[in-house]
C-alpha positions as CSV (number, residue, x, y, z in Angstrom):
1,M,-27.7,17.1,10.1
2,P,-27.0,17.7,13.9
3,S,-29.0,15.9,16.4
4,K,-31.4,17.7,18.8
5,Q,-29.0,16.7,21.7
6,A,-26.0,18.2,19.9
7,S,-27.8,21.4,19.0
8,W,-29.1,21.7,22.7
9,F,-25.5,21.5,23.9
10,A,-24.4,24.0,21.3
11,N,-26.7,26.6,23.0
12,V,-25.3,26.0,26.4
13,N,-22.6,28.6,27.6
14,P,-20.1,26.5,29.4
15,N,-18.9,29.4,31.6
16,V,-22.5,30.1,32.7
17,F,-23.4,26.5,33.2
18,L,-20.3,25.4,35.1
19,G,-20.2,28.6,37.2
20,T,-23.8,28.1,38.2
21,V,-23.4,24.4,39.0
22,I,-20.2,25.0,41.1
23,I,-21.7,27.8,43.2
24,I,-25.0,25.9,43.8
25,A,-22.9,22.9,44.7
26,L,-20.9,24.8,47.2
27,F,-24.2,26.0,48.8
28,L,-25.6,22.5,48.9
29,A,-22.2,21.2,50.5
30,V,-22.5,23.8,53.2
31,V,-26.1,22.9,53.9
32,V,-25.2,19.2,54.2
33,I,-22.1,19.6,56.3
34,A,-23.3,22.5,58.7
35,P,-27.2,22.8,58.3
36,S,-27.7,24.5,61.6
37,S,-24.8,27.1,61.1
38,F,-26.1,27.8,57.6
39,E,-29.7,28.3,58.8
40,L,-28.5,30.7,61.4
41,L,-26.4,32.6,59.0
42,T,-29.2,33.0,56.4
43,Q,-31.7,34.0,59.0
44,Q,-29.4,36.7,60.2
45,L,-28.6,37.8,56.5
46,K,-32.3,38.0,55.8
47,Q,-32.9,40.1,58.8
48,W,-30.2,42.5,58.0
49,I,-31.3,42.8,54.4
50,T,-34.8,43.3,55.6
51,D,-33.9,45.9,58.1
52,S,-31.4,47.9,55.8
53,F,-33.2,47.7,52.4
54,S,-36.9,47.4,52.9
55,W,-37.2,51.1,52.1
56,F,-35.3,50.6,48.9
57,Y,-37.4,47.6,47.9
58,V,-40.8,49.3,48.4
59,L,-39.6,52.4,46.6
60,S,-38.2,50.4,43.7
61,V,-41.4,48.4,43.2
62,A,-43.4,51.6,43.3
63,F,-41.2,53.2,40.7
64,F,-41.5,50.0,38.5
65,L,-45.3,50.3,38.6
66,I,-45.4,54.0,37.8
67,L,-42.9,53.4,34.9
68,L,-45.0,50.6,33.4
69,I,-48.2,52.7,33.6
70,Y,-46.4,55.5,31.8
71,I,-45.2,52.9,29.2
72,A,-48.6,51.5,28.7
73,C,-50.2,54.8,28.3
74,S,-47.6,56.5,26.1
75,A,-46.4,55.9,22.5
76,I,-43.8,53.5,23.8
77,G,-46.4,51.0,24.7
78,R,-47.3,50.6,21.0
79,I,-43.9,49.3,20.1
80,K,-44.1,45.7,19.1
81,L,-41.9,43.1,20.8
82,G,-40.9,41.8,17.4
83,P,-40.6,43.2,13.9
84,D,-43.1,45.7,13.0
85,H,-45.1,43.5,10.6
86,S,-45.3,40.6,13.1
87,Q,-48.5,39.3,14.6
88,P,-49.1,37.6,18.0
89,E,-48.0,34.0,18.1
90,Y,-50.5,33.0,20.8
91,S,-54.1,33.9,21.7
92,N,-54.7,36.1,24.6
93,G,-56.0,33.1,26.5
94,S,-52.8,31.0,26.0
95,W,-50.7,34.1,26.7
96,F,-52.3,34.8,29.9
97,A,-52.3,31.1,31.0
98,M,-48.5,31.0,30.5
99,L,-48.0,34.3,32.4
100,F,-50.1,33.0,35.2
101,T,-48.4,29.8,35.5
102,A,-44.9,31.2,35.2
103,G,-45.6,34.4,37.4
104,M,-47.8,32.8,40.1
105,G,-47.6,29.0,39.7
106,I,-47.6,26.9,42.9
107,G,-46.4,29.8,45.0
108,L,-50.0,31.2,45.0
109,M,-51.5,28.0,45.9
110,F,-49.4,27.9,49.1
111,F,-49.0,31.6,50.0
112,G,-52.6,32.4,49.0
113,V,-53.6,30.8,52.2
114,A,-50.3,30.8,54.3
115,E,-49.3,34.4,53.9
116,P,-52.4,36.0,55.3
117,V,-52.3,33.6,58.3
118,M,-48.6,34.4,58.9
119,H,-49.3,38.2,58.8
120,Y,-52.4,37.8,61.0
121,V,-50.3,36.0,63.6
122,N,-47.3,38.2,63.3
123,P,-48.3,41.4,61.7
124,P,-45.9,44.1,60.5
125,S,-47.4,46.5,63.0
126,G,-50.0,46.5,65.8
127,E,-51.3,43.6,67.9
128,P,-51.5,40.1,66.5
129,Q,-54.7,38.1,65.9
130,T,-57.1,41.2,65.9
131,I,-59.4,42.6,63.3
132,E,-56.9,45.1,62.4
133,A,-54.3,42.5,62.0
134,A,-56.6,40.4,59.7
135,Q,-57.2,43.5,57.6
136,Q,-53.5,44.4,57.6
137,A,-52.6,40.8,56.6
138,L,-54.8,40.9,53.5
139,R,-53.4,44.3,52.4
140,V,-49.9,43.1,52.7
141,T,-50.8,39.9,50.8
142,F,-52.4,41.9,48.0
143,F,-49.4,44.0,47.8
144,H,-47.1,41.0,47.5
145,W,-49.3,39.3,44.9
146,G,-51.0,42.3,43.1
147,L,-49.9,44.9,40.7
148,H,-46.5,45.5,42.5
149,A,-45.4,41.8,42.0
150,W,-46.4,41.9,38.3
151,A,-44.5,45.2,37.8
152,I,-41.3,43.5,38.8
153,Y,-41.9,40.6,36.4
154,A,-42.9,43.0,33.6
155,V,-39.8,45.2,33.9
156,V,-37.5,42.1,33.5
157,G,-39.7,40.6,30.8
158,L,-39.9,43.8,28.7
159,A,-36.2,44.4,29.0
160,L,-35.4,40.9,27.8
161,A,-38.0,40.9,25.1
162,Y,-37.3,44.4,23.7
163,F,-33.5,43.7,23.2
164,A,-34.0,40.1,22.0
165,Y,-36.8,40.7,19.5
166,R,-36.1,44.4,18.4
167,H,-32.4,44.4,18.5
168,N,-31.5,40.5,17.9
169,L,-29.5,40.2,21.0
170,P,-29.4,37.0,23.0
171,L,-32.6,36.1,25.0
172,K,-30.6,36.3,28.3
173,T,-30.6,38.5,31.3
174,R,-27.2,40.1,30.1
175,S,-28.9,41.7,27.1
176,A,-31.1,43.8,29.3
177,L,-27.8,45.6,30.4
178,Y,-26.7,46.3,26.9
179,P,-27.3,50.2,27.2
180,L,-25.1,50.3,30.3
181,I,-22.2,47.9,29.4
182,G,-22.5,47.6,25.7
183,K,-20.5,44.6,24.1
184,K,-19.2,43.7,27.4
185,I,-22.3,41.5,27.7
186,Y,-20.5,39.0,25.4
187,G,-17.5,38.6,27.9
188,P,-17.0,37.9,31.6
189,W,-19.3,40.7,32.8
190,G,-22.1,39.0,30.7
191,D,-21.4,35.6,32.1
192,S,-21.4,36.9,35.6
193,I,-24.8,38.6,35.1
194,D,-26.3,35.3,33.7
195,I,-24.8,33.2,36.5
196,F,-26.3,35.6,39.0
197,A,-29.7,35.5,37.3
198,T,-29.7,31.7,37.0
199,I,-28.9,31.1,40.6
200,G,-31.6,33.5,41.8
201,T,-34.0,31.7,39.4
202,V,-33.0,28.2,40.6
203,F,-33.3,29.2,44.3
204,G,-36.6,30.9,43.7
205,V,-38.2,27.9,42.0
206,A,-36.7,25.6,44.6
207,T,-38.3,27.5,47.4
208,S,-41.7,27.7,45.7
209,L,-41.4,23.9,44.9
210,G,-40.4,23.1,48.4
211,F,-43.5,24.9,49.8
212,G,-45.7,23.4,47.1
213,V,-44.6,19.8,47.7
214,T,-45.3,20.1,51.6
215,Q,-48.8,21.2,50.7
216,I,-49.3,18.4,48.2
217,N,-48.1,16.0,50.7
218,S,-50.4,17.4,53.3
219,G,-53.4,17.0,50.9
220,L,-52.4,13.5,50.0
221,H,-52.1,12.6,53.7
222,Y,-55.5,14.0,54.4
223,L,-57.2,12.3,51.4
224,F,-55.4,9.0,51.3
225,G,-53.4,8.6,54.4
226,I,-50.1,8.8,52.6
227,E,-47.3,9.4,55.0
228,Q,-46.0,13.0,55.5
229,S,-42.2,12.4,55.2
230,T,-39.1,13.7,53.6
231,T,-39.1,10.7,51.3
232,T,-42.5,11.4,50.1
233,Q,-41.7,15.0,49.5
234,V,-38.6,14.1,47.5
235,L,-40.5,11.7,45.3
236,L,-43.1,14.6,44.7
237,I,-40.2,16.9,43.8
238,I,-38.9,14.3,41.3
239,F,-42.3,13.8,39.8
240,V,-43.1,17.5,39.5
241,S,-39.5,18.1,38.0
242,I,-40.0,15.4,35.4
243,L,-43.3,16.9,34.3
244,A,-41.7,20.5,34.1
245,S,-38.6,19.1,32.3
246,L,-40.9,17.1,29.9
247,S,-43.0,20.4,29.1
248,V,-39.7,22.4,28.5
249,F,-38.3,19.6,26.2
250,L,-41.5,19.5,24.2
251,G,-41.3,23.3,23.7
252,L,-43.7,26.1,24.1
253,D,-46.5,24.7,21.8
254,K,-46.7,21.2,22.9
255,G,-45.3,21.6,26.4
256,V,-45.4,24.8,28.3
257,K,-48.5,26.2,26.5
258,R,-50.6,23.0,27.2
259,L,-49.4,22.6,30.7
260,S,-50.1,26.3,31.5
261,E,-53.7,26.0,30.0
262,L,-54.3,22.9,32.1
263,N,-53.0,24.7,35.2
264,L,-55.2,27.8,34.5
265,V,-58.3,25.5,34.1
266,L,-57.6,23.6,37.2
267,A,-57.0,26.9,39.2
268,L,-60.4,28.2,37.8
269,I,-62.2,25.1,38.9
270,L,-60.7,25.4,42.3
271,L,-61.8,29.0,42.5
272,V,-65.4,28.2,41.5
273,F,-65.5,25.3,43.9
274,V,-64.4,27.4,46.8
275,F,-66.8,30.1,45.9
276,I,-69.7,27.9,45.6
277,A,-69.0,25.6,48.5
278,G,-67.8,28.4,50.7
279,P,-69.4,31.6,52.2
280,S,-70.1,33.1,48.7
281,I,-71.5,36.5,50.0
282,Y,-68.8,36.9,52.5
283,L,-66.1,36.2,49.9
284,L,-67.5,38.7,47.5
285,Q,-67.7,41.3,50.3
286,T,-64.1,40.8,51.5
287,T,-62.8,40.6,47.9
288,I,-64.3,44.0,47.1
289,Q,-63.3,45.5,50.4
290,N,-59.8,44.4,50.3
291,T,-59.4,45.3,46.7
292,G,-60.7,48.7,47.5
293,Q,-58.2,49.2,50.3
294,Y,-55.4,47.9,48.1
295,I,-56.2,50.4,45.5
296,S,-56.7,53.2,48.0
297,N,-53.2,52.5,49.3
298,L,-51.8,52.8,45.9
299,L,-53.2,56.5,45.5
300,P,-51.7,59.4,47.4
């Protein structure tokens, strides 16, 4: 009987694994050798992408949202992501907890506060640090973390789940492109797609984790006087990575599910505490007002 370790390695695609590791290692080498030049290059690249493709991003996300609303309201929305006779494996609460943790996670804890402040100080349009800038900052934040953000996640998730659980294709990003490239998903094209998706995932998680540990470090410094330093943040990253790896190793039922449920409970406790300890009436008023403005901006 093969060991768990052997079966785990049997599921690893060497082309995707090595390709991803090599590309990430090259990025890290450039960062270490020439950090200033790399930072300047990435800033210029980000600015060029923002200036050139902002219209495409906004249009695409709006299309995703309209598409998902259509799917949910049509007969397509009744198709099960599994065999026709299958039943949900998890309760709605556990399912939502895992979605919330994977979709929002520590990014919401950081950007839930930082993003409105950043847009208030440097708004997309108009004068900074005004009432109009504050209102605009919250509208943009709602856009980034509201239905539009979940539309992006849902399109990818639906494509993966549909072809994996209805057509028995591998649960990999390449399978979502099966209607376009067919059996080429099993060759170099498929490997390239998975490498691209894996690198994007790693960099995305690394960014969220980096922002998150700086926030945790700041909180520990405020509460216990622990030094704010790179060493402390590296240790925090190691600790969080160990917890995440352990949850994945234990599987969905014993690891990811339980960690997600704990995460959701802690988030709700924080929400209730802020609501009770803070300006409750003001929070209710601004929440309703900004939600209304967000919805009004969705409608023509």
